[in-house]
C-alpha positions in Angstrom: 6.2 17.8 -7.5 8.6 20.3 -8.9 11.3 19.3 -6.4 11.3 15.7 -7.6 11.4 16.8 -11.2 14.4 19.0 -10.4 16.3 16.0 -8.9 15.6 13.8 -12.0 16.7 16.6 -14.3 20.1 17.3 -12.6 22.7 16.2 -15.1 25.3 15.6 -12.3 23.4 12.6 -11.0 23.9 9.4 -13.0 20.8 7.8 -11.4 17.6 7.2 -13.2 14.3 8.0 -11.6 11.4 5.6 -12.0 7.8 6.6 -12.5 5.6 3.5 -12.0 2.0 4.4 -13.0 1.1 0.8 -13.4 2.5 -0.1 -10.0 4.5 -3.0 -11.4 7.6 -2.1 -9.4 5.6 -1.3 -6.3 4.0 -4.8 -6.4 7.5 -6.2 -6.9 8.8 -4.5 -3.8 5.6 -5.3 -1.9 4.7 -1.8 -0.9 0.9 -1.8 -1.3 -1.3 -0.7 1.6 -4.0 -2.7 3.2 -6.5 -1.7 0.5 -4.0 -2.9 -2.2 -3.3 0.7 -3.2 0.3 1.7 -4.0 1.9 3.8 -1.3 4.2 6.8 -2.2 7.6 5.2 -1.9 11.1 6.4 -2.7 14.1 4.0 -3.0 17.7 4.5 -3.7 19.1 1.3 -5.2 22.6 0.8 -6.5 23.6 -1.0 -9.7 24.0 -4.3 -7.7 20.4 -4.0 -6.5 21.2 -3.1 -2.9 18.7 -0.8 -1.3 20.5 2.1 0.4 17.5 4.2 1.4 13.7 3.7 1.5 11.0 6.2 2.4 7.4 5.1 2.5 4.4 7.5 2.8 0.7 7.4 2.6 0.5 10.1 0.0 -2.3 11.9 1.7 -0.1 14.7 3.1 2.4 16.4 0.7 4.3 17.6 3.8 4.9 14.0 4.8 7.2 13.4 1.7 10.9 13.1 2.2 13.0 16.2 1.8 15.0 16.4 -1.4 18.2 17.2 0.5 17.8 13.9 2.5 17.7 12.1 -0.8 20.6 13.9 -2.3 22.7 13.2 0.8 22.1 9.5 0.3 23.1 9.7 -3.3 26.3 11.6 -2.5 27.2 9.0 0.1 27.0 6.0 -2.3 28.7 7.6 -5.3 
């Protein structure tokens, strides 16, 4: 999605974005659905490994995805 790309390309945010096509991280965080298919999941994790925000979605409806401003608000709060 263009909005997600825009977030990852913003030079003011010192946070990396993770693309996980092999679902290794998704398996590690145990966010597979009942058919063992990775869900669409967004995490905000600090350098210490603490999860500050998580948003899990089926991926079937693009309108169900989190709003970029919600994600940016979380990032601003933990800076």
